[in-house]
N, C-alpha and C positions, 0 to 999 in steps of 0.2 A: 596765753603767754604772749607778751609783746615781743616783736622782732628784735628790739635792742636787747631785751633779757636773754633771748635765745642766743644771740651773738655773744653776749658776755659769758653765758653758760658754755658755749662752744670753746671760747678762749680758756675758760677755767678747766674745761674737760681736757683740752689740749695740754695745758700746763700739768694737770694731774697725771695724764697719760705719760708725759715726759718723765715725771718723777717716779711713776710706778715701774716704767721701763728701767729707769736708772736704778731704782732700789732693788729690783728683781735680779738684775745682772750683778750689782754690787754685793748682794747677799750671797751670790755664788762665788765671790772672791775674785772676779774677773773685772777688768776695766770696763766701764759702761760703753765708751766711745773712744775710738782711735782718733788721732789728730785728723786723719783723712775724713772721718765721719763728723767730727766737730766742724771742720771746714764746710762739709756739705750742708750741715744743719744751719750754719751761719749764713751761707750764701742763699739757701733756700728761704730762710726767714726774711732776708732782705729783699729777695725777688718778689716774694708775696706782697710785701707792702708797696712795692713799685707797681704790681699788678692792681692792687686796690686803688692806688693813686690814678692809674690810667682810667679806671671805671669812673672815679670822681671827676676827672677832667672831661669825660664824655658826657656825664649826666648832670652835673651840677651847674647852676647859674649863680650860685653864691660866691661873691668875690673872695670872701674869707676862706671858705672851704677850697676853692680853686687854688688860692695861694698856698694853703696848707698842703694840698695834694702835690703841688709842684715842688715844694720843699722836701716832701717825703720822697718823691722820685729822684730828686737830685742827690739828697743826702744818702739815701740807701744805695744808689748806683755808685756813689763814691766809695762806700764801704765794700761793695762787691769788688770794685777795681783794686782796692787795697788788699783784700783777701786773696784775689787771683794773683796779684803781684807776689804776695808772700808765699803762697803755696807753690808758685813757679820757682821762686828762689829756693825754697826748701825741697823742691823735688817731690811734693806730695800732690797726689791726685785725689780731689774730693770723692768720697765713697758714699753712695747712697746708703741709707740705713733706716731703721724703723722710725727714728725721730723725724728725719727729713720726709719720709713717706707719709707720716701722720700729719705733718705740717701741710704738705701738699693736699691731702685728702680734706682736711678741715677747711683750707683755703678755697677749695672748689665749692664747698657748701656756702661759704660766706659770699663768694663772688656771685652765686646764684641769687642769694638774698639781696645783695646790693643791686644786681641788674633788674630785679623785680620792683624796685622802688623808683619813684620820681619826685621831683620838687623837694619841698621842705622835709618830706618823709625820708627821701634819700639822704639829704644832708644830715639829718639826725642820725640815721642808721650808720652812715659812713663814719661820722665823728664818734659815735658810741663805740663802734668797732675799733677805731683807732685807739681810743683810750684802753679798751680791753686788750687789744692786741699788744700795744706797747707794755702794759703791765705784765702780760704773760711772757713776752720776750725778754724783758729786763730780768724777771725772776729766773727764766731759763738760762740766760747768759751768765748771770751771777751764780746760780746754784747748780748748774749742770755743765755748761760748756766750758767755763773758766776752770772749774775744778778737775775736769776730765782732760783738759789740754796738757799734753806732756811737754810740748815745745814752748819754750819761754817766750819766743817772738809771737807765736799764735796767741798765747795767753795774754801777752801785752796788748795786741791788737784788739782782742775781745774786751780787756779792761778799758782801753782807750775809747771804745765805742759806747760804753755805758753812759757817760754824761751826755752824749748826743741823743740816745734813746730817752733818757730822762727828760731832756729839754723838749723832745717831741711829745712826750706824755703830758708835760705841763702845758704845752701849747694847745694840745687836743682838748685837755680839760678846760682850758680858758675858753675855747670856742664852744665847747659843750655847755658851760656855765652861761655863756651869752646867749646861746640859743634856747636855753630853758627860760630865759627872761628873768632870772634871779639876780 
């Protein structure tokens, strides 16, 4: 199996795990995530992409990949800052949970894969991962985090982030397409 396929499968497994976790808890009649847990998952997901970008900034020589990585680092840091300001305003402390823990565990595997690559192989693996990661995160935000948010301001922040995530996905797909030579 190709590394990019494994990363895509990891991203899909992460998303599936998030939905299995959510479905199991919902089936019991309990809310899946509290606002504190939603906040933790959102901050974790953004920090993970900043971490991926840092690896790209260390390893890539491709100007397009480097520019994309810098955009990811800047944009996702801005979202973290917005989330932190909101949770401070609301008096909510982000709470670690199964979703954020799974995000972290999967990210560690992906970081190892990224660190094992170099040159064009790294660039392709990084961009393939960014496509898969953004697809998974968009689905998780829309289908898990937004529905589970009780606070309207938290829900609104998550909704406001979706267009930026979708723009990131389209940008990553454009680079992926150009790298494939199609």
